[in-house]
C-alpha positions, 0 to 999 in steps of 0.5 A: 471483514478485515480491510487493508486501507491504502491511504495516501499522504497527498494526491498522486502518491501511488495509492492506486498502484500500491493497492493494485500490487497488493491485490495482484499478490493476493488474487491467487490466495488459497483461501480466496482473493480479497474484494476490491474497493476504491473511491470513484476517481481512483480508477483502481480497475484500470491498474488491476486490469482484471478483478477476477479471482479463482475464489473470493474471500468475502472476509478480506478487502483491499480499499484504495482509500485515497488521501487521508489526514493523519487523524482520519487514517488513525480513525480507520485503525481505531474503528477496528476492522482496518489495517493501514498502508500509508503510500507516500513518495520517497522524498523528504516531504513524503517521508515527513508526511508518512512519519506524521501519520505514524506519530498520530497512529502511535497515540492510539497505543503501541499495538496500533502500529502493528497494523500499519505499513509504509510504502515509499515509492521513488518518483523517478529514476534519478538520485539515491534513496532519501534516508527515512529514520523516522519510519521503523524499518520493519514497517517500511517497504521502498519501491524503487522507480521502474518505468514498467510500473510507472506506465499507465494501465494495469500493473505488470506481472512482478516478473516483468519488473526490474530486479530491485523493483521486483524484490520490493513488490514481492516484499510489499505483497508479502507484507500486505498478506501478513497485514490481512492475516487473521 
């Protein structure tokens, strides 16, 4: 089974929301939607709202894996059946933490980075995006602040997000689908 492990650089950085957005983008996939896994405290089902899919693809999974150190995140890739989404806030500290994960993963070899995406979420509606030169742009998705997405409960349909957030959410869903492709 190929698993998209969504790992956070700290608690409360959006791993559950990132996992729920990935699932929302893949639940109608023609080959079947992925299975969902989460740590008990994640409350992933609350963010997904409804985990039913027209067809289930037992070869794919999305795992809200919670906080991981750079070493434990790299170990997930090294095991061979996981691809990785690193969720971090779009702050200087969040970006530095995500860059540390990438640096550790790079020690596994150049191919290891092809199985990684970094999702930076803006934590509020103020300010300009923080530059992130340490994260290669092909693996980076920035999700701007959107009050609808930040609200408790199920993630809203992508069409209800603001323009920039909608574009970013769709980009993340496409990247998640590509990471899980055979």
